[in-house]
C-alpha positions in Angstrom: 0.0 0.0 0.0 1.2 3.5 -0.7 1.5 6.3 1.9 3.1 9.7 2.0 5.5 10.0 4.9 6.9 13.5 5.6 6.1 14.4 2.0 7.8 11.3 0.4 6.0 8.4 -1.2 6.5 5.1 0.7 5.4 1.5 0.0 4.3 -0.4 3.1 2.4 -3.6 3.9 -1.4 -3.5 4.2 -2.7 -3.0 7.7 0.5 -1.5 9.1 0.0 0.5 12.4 1.7 3.7 13.3 4.0 1.9 15.8 5.0 -0.6 13.2 5.8 2.1 10.7 7.9 3.9 13.2 9.8 0.7 14.0 10.3 0.1 10.2 11.7 3.6 9.9 14.0 3.1 13.0 12.3 5.9 14.9 11.8 5.9 18.7 8.2 6.7 19.2 8.8 8.4 22.6 10.6 11.2 20.8 8.1 12.0 18.1 4.6 13.3 17.4 2.7 11.6 14.6 -0.1 13.2 12.5 -2.2 11.2 10.0 -4.2 13.3 7.5 -3.7 16.4 9.7 -5.0 14.7 12.9 -2.6 14.0 15.7 -2.5 10.3 16.7 -1.9 10.1 20.5 1.1 8.0 21.5 -1.3 5.7 23.4 -3.1 4.8 20.1 0.0 4.3 18.0 -0.3 0.5 18.3 -4.0 0.4 17.3 -4.1 3.1 14.6 -4.0 1.3 11.3 -2.9 3.2 8.3 -4.8 3.2 5.0 -3.9 3.5 1.3 -3.1 7.2 0.5 -2.7 8.4 4.1 -0.4 11.4 4.6 1.8 10.8 7.7 3.8 13.5 9.3 6.4 12.5 11.9 7.9 15.4 13.9 10.9 14.9 16.2 11.2 16.6 19.5 14.3 18.6 19.8 15.8 19.7 23.0 18.1 22.6 23.6 18.9 25.5 25.8 
């Protein structure tokens, strides 16, 4: 199935969840916010939120500094 992840096309398996996508991308979910089709997906729902063909996923990393 095809998604757009941070503006780039990406092919993934059908039924993939947000947490599985993050694992596939090598991203620690504790350090990011995820938006699917402009709606924020709460971290508690990453494991149950299934992605669909054509979804637009934005993954934003938290940056610390001082």
